[in-house]
VOBA-18552 format. One record per residue (C-alpha): residue number from 1; residue in one letter; z, x, y. Coordinates in Angstrom, 1 decimal, always signed. Layout:
N
i:aa:Z:X:Y
NUM:A:Z:X:Y
...
This chain:
374
i:aa:Z:X:Y
1:X:+4.4:-10.0:+1.9
2:X:+2.0:-11.3:-1.1
3:X:-1.2:-13.6:+0.1
4:X:-0.5:-16.0:+2.9
5:X:+3.6:-15.2:+2.5
6:X:+4.3:-16.0:+6.3
7:X:+2.5:-19.1:+6.6
8:X:+4.5:-20.7:+3.6
9:X:+7.6:-19.6:+4.0
10:X:+8.6:-21.5:+6.8
11:X:+11.9:-20.6:+8.9
12:X:+14.3:-18.3:+7.8
13:X:+18.0:-19.9:+8.1
14:X:+19.3:-20.1:+11.5
15:X:+21.9:-17.3:+10.7
16:X:+19.5:-14.5:+10.1
17:X:+18.1:-15.8:+12.9
18:X:+21.0:-14.6:+14.7
19:X:+20.8:-11.0:+13.5
20:X:+17.9:-9.9:+14.9
21:X:+19.0:-7.7:+16.3
22:X:+18.5:-4.9:+19.1
23:X:+17.0:-1.9:+17.3
24:X:+19.9:+0.2:+16.7
25:X:+19.0:+3.9:+16.7
26:X:+19.1:+6.4:+14.0
27:X:+22.0:+8.7:+14.8
28:X:+21.2:+12.3:+16.4
29:X:+19.8:+15.0:+14.4
30:X:+20.3:+12.9:+11.5
31:X:+17.8:+14.5:+8.5
32:X:+17.5:+10.9:+6.8
33:X:+14.3:+10.1:+5.3
34:X:+12.2:+7.9:+7.2
35:X:+11.2:+4.7:+6.0
36:X:+8.2:+3.0:+8.1
37:X:+6.5:-0.1:+7.1
38:X:+4.8:-3.7:+8.8
39:X:+6.8:-6.8:+9.2
40:X:+7.1:-10.3:+10.7
41:X:+10.1:-11.8:+12.2
42:X:+10.9:-15.7:+12.0
43:X:+8.8:-16.4:+14.8
44:X:+6.0:-15.0:+13.1
45:X:+5.2:-12.0:+15.4
46:X:+4.1:-9.0:+13.3
47:X:+5.4:-5.0:+13.7
48:X:+5.8:-1.3:+13.1
49:X:+8.9:-0.3:+12.3
50:X:+11.1:+2.4:+10.7
51:X:+14.5:+2.8:+9.4
52:X:+16.3:+4.9:+7.4
53:X:+18.6:+4.0:+3.8
54:X:+21.5:+3.6:+5.9
55:X:+20.0:+0.6:+7.8
56:X:+19.9:+2.3:+11.4
57:X:+16.7:+1.5:+12.6
58:X:+14.0:+4.2:+14.5
59:X:+11.3:+1.6:+16.4
60:X:+10.0:-1.8:+16.3
61:X:+6.8:-1.9:+17.7
62:X:+4.5:-4.7:+18.7
63:X:+1.8:-5.1:+16.8
64:X:-1.9:-7.8:+18.1
65:X:-2.0:-8.9:+14.5
66:X:-0.7:-8.3:+10.9
67:X:-0.3:-4.6:+9.5
68:X:-0.5:-3.6:+5.8
69:X:-0.6:+0.1:+5.2
70:X:+0.5:+3.4:+6.7
71:X:-0.5:+7.2:+6.4
72:X:+1.2:+10.1:+7.4
73:X:-0.6:+12.8:+9.5
74:X:-0.2:+16.1:+7.7
75:X:+1.3:+18.7:+10.6
76:X:+2.9:+16.4:+12.8
77:X:+5.0:+14.0:+13.5
78:X:+2.4:+10.9:+13.3
79:X:+0.9:+7.9:+11.5
80:X:-1.7:+5.5:+11.4
81:X:-0.9:+1.9:+10.7
82:X:-3.9:-0.3:+9.4
83:X:-4.4:-3.7:+10.6
84:X:-4.5:-6.5:+7.3
85:X:-8.5:-7.0:+6.0
86:X:-10.1:-8.5:+7.9
87:X:-8.7:-6.1:+10.2
88:X:-9.4:-4.8:+13.8
89:X:-7.5:-2.1:+14.4
90:X:-5.4:+0.8:+13.6
91:X:-2.4:+1.1:+15.8
92:X:-1.5:+5.4:+16.0
93:X:+2.4:+5.6:+16.3
94:X:+4.2:+8.5:+17.5
95:X:+7.4:+8.9:+15.2
96:X:+9.5:+11.0:+17.0
97:X:+8.9:+9.3:+20.5
98:X:+8.4:+5.2:+18.7
99:X:+5.8:+4.5:+20.3
100:X:+2.4:+3.7:+19.8
101:X:+0.2:+6.5:+21.1
102:X:-3.8:+4.7:+20.3
103:X:-4.7:+2.1:+19.0
104:X:-8.1:+2.2:+17.2
105:X:-10.5:-0.8:+17.2
106:X:-12.8:-2.2:+14.3
107:X:-16.8:-0.4:+14.5
108:X:-18.9:-3.8:+15.2
109:X:-19.8:-5.8:+12.0
110:X:-16.9:-3.9:+10.2
111:X:-13.4:-4.7:+9.2
112:X:-10.9:-2.5:+8.8
113:X:-9.6:-3.1:+4.9
114:X:-5.6:-2.0:+5.3
115:X:-5.7:+1.2:+4.2
116:X:-6.6:+5.3:+5.4
117:X:-5.6:+8.8:+4.9
118:X:-5.9:+12.0:+6.8
119:X:-7.8:+15.0:+5.9
120:X:-5.6:+18.1:+4.5
121:X:-5.7:+19.4:+8.4
122:X:-4.5:+16.0:+10.0
123:X:-8.0:+16.5:+12.0
124:X:-9.8:+13.1:+10.0
125:X:-8.5:+10.0:+9.1
126:X:-10.7:+8.1:+7.1
127:X:-9.9:+4.4:+6.2
128:X:-11.9:+1.5:+3.6
129:X:-13.5:-0.8:+5.2
130:X:-16.5:-3.5:+4.8
131:X:-19.9:-4.2:+6.6
132:X:-20.1:-7.6:+6.1
133:X:-23.6:-8.0:+7.5
134:X:-25.1:-4.7:+4.7
135:X:-22.7:-6.4:+2.0
136:X:-21.2:-2.1:+1.4
137:X:-18.2:-0.8:+1.4
138:X:-17.3:+1.6:+3.8
139:X:-15.1:+4.4:+4.3
140:X:-14.8:+5.4:+7.2
141:X:-14.3:+8.7:+8.6
142:X:-12.5:+9.0:+12.3
143:X:-12.2:+12.2:+14.2
144:X:-8.6:+12.7:+15.5
145:X:-8.8:+15.1:+17.8
146:X:-11.2:+13.2:+19.6
147:X:-9.7:+10.3:+20.5
148:X:-10.3:+9.3:+17.2
149:X:-14.0:+8.4:+17.8
150:X:-16.0:+7.6:+14.4
151:X:-18.3:+10.4:+13.2
152:X:-19.4:+9.0:+9.8
153:X:-19.6:+6.2:+7.2
154:X:-19.2:+7.0:+3.5
155:X:-20.2:+4.2:+1.0
156:X:-17.3:+3.8:-1.2
157:X:-19.2:+3.8:-4.1
158:X:-18.2:-0.1:-5.0
159:X:-17.7:-3.3:-3.5
160:X:-14.5:-4.2:-1.8
161:X:-12.4:-0.7:-1.3
162:X:-9.4:-1.2:-0.6
163:X:-6.7:+1.6:-1.1
164:X:-7.5:+5.1:-1.0
165:X:-6.0:+8.3:-1.4
166:X:-6.5:+12.1:-0.9
167:X:-5.8:+14.5:-4.3
168:X:-3.7:+17.2:-4.0
169:X:-7.0:+19.2:-4.1
170:X:-7.5:+19.1:-0.5
171:X:-11.6:+17.7:-1.1
172:X:-11.4:+14.8:-3.1
173:X:-10.3:+11.4:-1.9
174:X:-9.7:+8.2:-4.8
175:X:-10.5:+4.7:-3.6
176:X:-9.8:+2.0:-5.2
177:X:-12.9:-0.6:-5.0
178:X:-12.2:-4.5:-6.1
179:X:-16.1:-5.0:-6.8
180:X:-15.8:-8.2:-5.4
181:X:-17.7:-9.5:-2.0
182:X:-15.5:-11.1:+0.3
183:X:-16.5:-13.4:+3.1
184:X:-15.6:-12.0:+6.2
185:X:-14.3:-14.8:+8.0
186:X:-12.3:-16.2:+4.7
187:X:-11.0:-13.2:+2.6
188:X:-9.0:-14.5:+0.4
189:X:-12.8:-16.7:-0.7
190:X:-13.4:-14.7:-4.4
191:X:-16.5:-16.5:-5.0
192:X:-17.8:-14.9:-8.6
193:X:-14.7:-12.7:-9.9
194:X:-16.2:-13.3:-13.2
195:X:-19.1:-10.6:-11.7
196:X:-16.4:-8.0:-10.6
197:X:-17.4:-4.4:-10.8
198:X:-14.0:-3.0:-10.3
199:X:-14.0:+1.3:-10.2
200:X:-11.5:+4.3:-9.4
201:X:-14.3:+5.8:-7.2
202:X:-14.1:+9.4:-6.4
203:X:-16.1:+11.0:-2.8
204:X:-16.4:+14.6:-1.8
205:X:-14.1:+14.3:+1.5
206:X:-16.1:+16.6:+3.4
207:X:-19.7:+14.8:+3.3
208:X:-19.4:+11.3:+1.4
209:X:-21.1:+12.8:-1.8
210:X:-20.1:+10.4:-5.1
211:X:-18.3:+12.4:-7.8
212:X:-17.9:+9.6:-10.1
213:X:-16.8:+6.5:-10.9
214:X:-14.6:+5.1:-13.3
215:X:-14.3:+1.4:-14.9
216:X:-11.8:-0.7:-16.8
217:X:-13.3:-2.0:-20.1
218:X:-15.6:-4.9:-19.4
219:X:-13.3:-7.2:-22.1
220:X:-10.9:-7.0:-19.5
221:X:-13.4:-9.5:-16.7
222:X:-12.0:-9.9:-13.9
223:X:-9.2:-7.4:-13.5
224:X:-10.1:-5.2:-10.0
225:X:-8.0:-2.0:-9.4
226:X:-6.2:-2.1:-5.5
227:X:-3.6:-0.4:-4.7
228:X:-2.6:+3.4:-5.9
229:X:-0.7:+6.3:-5.7
230:X:-1.1:+10.3:-6.3
231:X:+0.8:+12.8:-8.2
232:X:+1.0:+16.5:-8.0
233:X:-0.7:+17.1:-10.7
234:X:-3.5:+15.2:-9.3
235:X:-3.5:+12.1:-12.1
236:X:-3.7:+9.0:-10.3
237:X:-1.6:+5.7:-11.2
238:X:-3.2:+2.5:-10.1
239:X:-1.8:-1.5:-9.7
240:X:-4.8:-3.8:-10.6
241:X:-5.1:-7.5:-9.9
242:X:-6.8:-10.2:-12.3
243:X:-8.5:-12.8:-10.9
244:X:-9.2:-15.0:-14.3
245:X:-6.8:-17.8:-15.5
246:X:-3.5:-17.7:-15.1
247:X:-2.3:-18.1:-19.1
248:X:-4.7:-15.0:-19.6
249:X:-2.3:-11.5:-20.4
250:X:-3.4:-8.3:-19.2
251:X:-2.5:-5.2:-18.6
252:X:-1.9:-4.9:-14.9
253:X:-0.5:-1.0:-14.9
254:X:-2.6:+2.2:-15.5
255:X:-3.8:+6.0:-14.8
256:X:-6.3:+8.5:-15.0
257:X:-5.2:+11.7:-15.7
258:X:-6.7:+14.8:-14.1
259:X:-10.0:+15.5:-15.7
260:X:-9.8:+12.9:-17.8
261:X:-13.2:+10.9:-19.3
262:X:-11.6:+7.6:-19.4
263:X:-9.3:+5.2:-17.3
264:X:-5.7:+4.5:-19.4
265:X:-3.9:+1.5:-19.0
266:X:-0.4:+1.0:-19.7
267:X:+1.3:-1.2:-22.8
268:X:+4.2:-2.8:-21.1
269:X:+6.4:-6.0:-23.1
270:X:+4.9:-8.6:-23.2
271:X:+7.8:-10.8:-21.0
272:X:+7.4:-8.2:-18.6
273:X:+3.3:-8.4:-17.9
274:X:+3.7:-12.1:-18.1
275:X:+6.6:-12.1:-15.4
276:X:+4.0:-10.0:-13.1
277:X:+1.5:-13.2:-13.4
278:X:-1.6:-10.9:-13.1
279:X:-0.5:-9.4:-9.8
280:X:+0.6:-6.0:-8.4
281:X:+1.0:-5.8:-4.6
282:X:+1.4:-1.9:-4.7
283:X:+2.4:+1.4:-6.0
284:X:+4.4:+4.8:-5.7
285:X:+5.6:+7.6:-7.3
286:X:+8.5:+8.9:-6.9
287:X:+9.9:+12.8:-5.3
288:X:+9.3:+15.0:-8.8
289:X:+6.0:+13.0:-9.5
290:X:+7.0:+11.7:-12.9
291:X:+7.4:+7.9:-12.6
292:X:+5.0:+4.8:-11.4
293:X:+6.5:+3.0:-9.1
294:X:+4.7:-1.0:-9.1
295:X:+5.6:-4.1:-7.2
296:X:+4.3:-7.4:-8.9
297:X:+5.3:-9.9:-5.0
298:X:+4.7:-13.2:-7.3
299:X:+6.7:-12.0:-10.0
300:X:+9.9:-10.7:-7.9
301:X:+9.5:-8.0:-9.6
302:X:+9.3:-4.3:-9.7
303:X:+8.6:-2.5:-12.6
304:X:+8.6:+1.7:-13.5
305:X:+6.5:+3.6:-15.5
306:X:+6.8:+7.1:-16.8
307:X:+3.8:+8.7:-16.1
308:X:+3.4:+10.5:-19.2
309:X:+3.5:+8.3:-22.1
310:X:+2.9:+5.2:-20.0
311:X:+5.9:+3.8:-21.0
312:X:+7.7:+1.1:-18.9
313:X:+11.0:+2.3:-17.9
314:X:+13.1:-0.9:-16.6
315:X:+12.5:-3.5:-14.4
316:X:+14.3:-4.9:-11.1
317:X:+14.3:-8.7:-9.8
318:X:+13.2:-8.2:-6.1
319:X:+12.4:-11.3:-4.3
320:X:+9.0:-11.4:-3.2
321:X:+9.1:-7.5:-3.0
322:X:+5.9:-5.7:-2.7
323:X:+6.6:-2.7:-0.3
324:X:+7.7:+0.3:-2.2
325:X:+8.2:+4.2:-2.0
326:X:+10.2:+6.9:-2.9
327:X:+13.7:+7.2:-2.0
328:X:+15.6:+10.1:-1.4
329:X:+15.8:+11.4:-5.2
330:X:+13.8:+12.0:-7.8
331:X:+13.9:+8.4:-9.7
332:X:+14.9:+6.6:-7.1
333:X:+12.6:+3.8:-4.8
334:X:+13.1:+1.6:-2.4
335:X:+11.0:-1.9:-2.5
336:X:+11.2:-4.3:+0.5
337:X:+11.0:-8.1:+0.1
338:X:+9.1:-10.4:+2.1
339:X:+11.8:-12.6:+2.6
340:X:+13.8:-9.9:+4.0
341:X:+15.8:-6.6:+2.8
342:X:+15.5:-3.7:+0.9
343:X:+16.6:-2.5:-2.3
344:X:+17.6:+0.7:-3.4
345:X:+16.2:+0.8:-7.2
346:X:+17.3:+3.3:-9.9
347:X:+13.8:+3.5:-12.1
348:X:+15.7:+4.5:-15.2
349:X:+17.9:+1.4:-15.7
350:X:+16.9:-0.9:-13.1
351:X:+20.0:-1.0:-11.0
352:X:+19.3:-2.2:-7.7
353:X:+21.6:-1.8:-4.6
354:X:+21.1:-3.6:-0.8
355:X:+20.2:-1.2:+1.9
356:X:+22.8:-2.0:+4.2
357:X:+22.1:-2.9:+8.0
358:X:+21.5:-6.4:+10.1
359:X:+17.8:-5.0:+11.2
360:X:+16.6:-4.3:+7.8
361:X:+17.4:-7.5:+6.1
362:X:+16.1:-9.9:+8.6
363:X:+12.8:-8.4:+8.4
364:X:+10.1:-9.8:+6.4
365:X:+8.6:-6.4:+5.2
366:X:+4.9:-6.3:+4.6
367:X:+3.2:-5.1:+1.4
368:X:+3.9:-1.6:+1.5
369:X:+6.1:+1.9:+3.1
370:X:+5.5:+5.2:+3.6
371:X:+8.6:+7.4:+2.9
372:X:+8.7:+10.6:+5.9
373:X:+10.8:+13.4:+5.5
374:X:+14.3:+13.2:+4.3
């Protein structure tokens, strides 16, 4: 859900409150994909939740504060759900038992920035963080087999790191540095957008060594890379947010093809770009690894792009739709709404159908979804 959506929406209709139903377990032996995300209810309580495309709930676990991104631990039915920036927790979920098995607290003077990723062997968890005392971006490193004890802190290669992903080589971290200072106690205040220095940085996951950093053209001014999605060939898709005048029309989606010397910006139709209102909320690659899906909750829109050409394929209207994840077949996505409900979307046509079930319908789904299995 975008911005302060929970605060500004108020309470959903009373009829929805009556549907805030008990979790309906997925039938035993079902092999459906599991979608995991954070949500809120009509009372403003926060949860880590899982459901399938048939609308069956797998778990619904109370969180101490609002959640954000999710990462799956390789080789385990375990996931990490990160507190929203400035976060003070990471919840470790046992996906089979449907329970939180551990909560990681923030290191003093640092706050979690909402995203993380595991190492290829599942031994380490990497998290984006801000060290407010030192005014630097950090990739925190935690040892999973040692109770997620902090073991290292890498420089992120920029300010305000947000999303990060592990490339298919299993050794390289890609980090979206927003490039603007933020305040620990006022995280939505961005004091000097004109001075933004956003970058897509690459680090060696083994020692934190900066391998390189790519920047958007300076003519685009306060355009910040925020969210990433990685294809099997190592191409990194990205979604951006623009902090300049709302009347400006700037590209918000792009990619970095593996080995290319520069970032590539996608040129969508002006009408669709304008409708995105200079804000992208999340990004995902489809199961065929050919299509990049990008959500724009402020524009009530999901957009779908061909990675190879940068061509926009279609759009789909999803009210306050932000969480986006691949569905069960190539070319299909699930987009969840901060107002409640989720839709399965065909990226080629934009045709959308509602995911059934009262549990999905009443959840005020937050910014990100993760698809597991299926």
